[in-house]
N, C-alpha and C positions, 0 to 999 in steps of 0.2 A: 358523573359519579363524584368527582372531586368537589364540585359545588355543593352537592347534597351532604357529603361528609363534613364539609366545613360548617354548613348551616347547623348541623346536629350538635356541634360543640360550642356554639356561641349563643349567649342569652342577650336578647335585645331588651329595650325598655318595656316592650309588650310582655315579654316573659317575666321580667322582674316585677312589674305591677301585679300581674296575675298571681305570682308566688306570694307577694306581700298580702294580697287580699285573701288568698286561701289560708294563709297562716292566721289571719284575723278571725276567720270563720271557724277554723279547726277541722270541720268536715262539711261537705256539701253534696247534695244529690247531683246526678249527672246533668240534669236539665239546667240547674243553677250554674254548674261548672261551665257549660257551653255558653250560657248567657254572660258569665263573667269573662270568658275568653273574648267574645264579641265586643264587650265593653272596652276591654284593654286595647284591642285593635283600633276601636273607634277613637280612643283618647290619644294613642301614640302613633298609629300608622294607618290612617283611615283608608288609604288607597291600596294597601297590601291585600293580597289574597289570604283569607283566613285558612290556616293549616287545619288538616284533620285533627280532631282532639287527641287521638292516640299519638300522632307524630309530634304534636305540640308538647305533650307531656313527656314523651321520650326525649325530646330535645332538652327540656329542663332537667330531667333525671340524669342525663349524660353529664351535665355540668355538676349536679349535686352529688354524684357518686363518690367523689373523693372526700366529701364531707360526711359520708354515711347517713345521708338524708334522702328520702325518696317519696314521691307522690304515689301512693298506692290506691288501687281500685278494688273495691269490694262490693258486696250486696247486702242489703238489710235482711236479717234472718226471717222476719215475719212475712214480707211480701216481695222480696227479691229486687228492690229498687237499687240501681247502681249508685254507689257513693265513692267519693274521693277524699283522702286525707293525707296530710303531710306527716310522714312517719320518720322518727329518729331511729335509725338502725343500730346505732352504737349504744343506746340506752334501752335496755329491754325490760326494765322493771318499772314499778310505780313511782320511782324516784323522779321520773320525767314530769310528774305532777307537782313536785315540791315547790316550784315557784308560785303556785296558785293556792296551795293548801298548807295548813299547819301540820305538825307531826301527828297530833291526835286525830285530825281530820283524815289524813292519809291512812292511819291505822283503821279508822272506821270504814274507809273504802276497802281495805284488805279484808276486813271481817265480812263485809257485804259480798265481795268477790268470792270468798271461800264458800259462803252459803249458796251463792248462785251456782258455782261450779259443782258443788256436792249434790245439789237438788236434781231430782228426776225431770222436773219441768223446765229448768233453766231460770227459775225465778226465786228470789228470796223475799219473804214477807217483811213489811216494815216493822211489825211486832218483833220478829226474831232478830232483826238487825239491831233495833233499839235496845233489846234486852242484853246486848253485848257491850253497852257503853261503859260499864264498870270495869271492863277488861282492857280498855284502851291505854296505849302508851302516852306519856306526856301529860299535859294539863287535863284535869278532870273535865268531863263534859256532861251536862244535864241532857235528859231525853229531848226536851224542847229544843235545845241547841242542836242536837244530833238530827232532829227532823229538818231543821233549816239547812244543815250541811248536806243532807241527802238531796234536798231540792237544789242546792248549789251544784251538786254532781249532775243533776238532770239538766240544769241550765247550761252547764259547760259541755254537755253531750258526752258524758262518761257513762251515765245510767239512763234508763228509760223507766218511767213509772206507769203501771197499768193496774188500776183498781186496788191500790194499796200494796202492790208487789213491785219489786224492782228486778230488772235484768240489765245486761250490758248493752250499751249503745253500739252501733256499728263502728263508731270511732274507736271505742275501747278495744273491740275485737281486732280491728286493723292494727292498732298500735301495740297491743299487748299479747298478741297470739303466742309469740315465742316465749315470753315470760310465763304465760299461763301453762304452756306445754311443759316447761322446765320445772315450774314450782309445784304443779299438781299432776304429776305423771300418772298416778293411779286413779285419779278422779276425772281426768280430761276425757271428753267425748269427741270422736272424729266422724265426719259425714262419710258414708260408704260410697257416695257418688263423686264428690269433689275433693275428698280427703283433707278438707280444711277443718279448723276448730269448729265444733258445734256446741252452741249453748241452748238454743230452742230447736225443736224438730219433732219428728215422729220416729217411732221404733217398731220393729217387727216383733210381734208377740211370740213368735216361735223361736227365732234365732237371736234376736236382740240387737241386730244392726240398726244404726240410726241414720237418718237423712234429714238435711235441712228442708224446710217447707218449700222454698223455691226449687230445690233439687227434686223433691217429690213431685211437684207440679210439672216440671219438664219431663221427668222420666216416665210418668204415667199419662202424659198429655194425650196420647192417642190409643191408650189401652182401655178397652171396654171392661176387662176384668183384671185389675191390677194385682200383680204378684211380686213378692219380695225378690229383689235382684240377687240375693244370696242363697236363700233356701227354696225359693219358688212357691212358698206358701201364700195363701190369699192375704192381701194387704187390707186390713179392716178399717183403716182410718179414712176420713173424708179427704178427698184430693183437692188441695187448694188451687185457685186459678193462677195461671202464669201471668206475671206482670207484663203488660203490653205498653211500651213507651209511646207508641203512636196514639193509642187510645187516651193515654194519660195527657199527652200533648194537646190532642183535640179537646179534651175536657177542660184543660187549663185555658186554652184559647177561648172556648165557649164561655167559661166563667168570667174571663177578662172582658169579653165583649159585652156580656150582660151587665157587669159592673160599670163599664164605660157608658152604656146606654142609660143606666139608672142615674149616673152622675150628670148626664146631659139633660135628664128630665127634671132635675131639681135645681 
């Protein structure tokens, strides 16, 4: 027990490299996080037994706790893929983006965020966002510039774009949930199943409760006739499929093998 406790409070070169690389990426899916972990062991401690990912991250978090920083796990709202991001617990507002964006760019993000939070679908159209450029603080911004800034938010994994509409990336939800809850208390939506912040999801047409798509998938997984967990009325929406990491892994291996085969043939 003493050896276990001691190990949980010490960061080795393996942990430090892992942390540095995660900071570089901002957010990663679980499959990539595991691959990153294996890479760090290979570089710094090839002969060591690779810790379970949960224990490995708990080890890092126990050291980061005093710095108010934490590696947090979440899931993507559209398909339930596990993701990990390094979150600054001491800074709960958009100010944490200040090192990468100018004042008027941050204000554009605030405007986009507000549209997304207020919408029923969890999306804000590019047209509606761009129409707000005249209201931005700081240096004036043309619509063409604003379009480029929106793409910068996408590249930095703060927003996701789908067919001309924008929603929050899983990274933004993980890092800004507390800020969003405090800033938009009347507009914020909460999942009835996991009780976390909800941006995209489905709602009951009778009682109005909302559920994340991955929560819908798991809750109704074995129900032939899905009913609302709150009012028991019929759930009229299409039930999404549950994300299966094993199938995803097999698919990834299969694609990798095909790519390798093609490269050998040329």
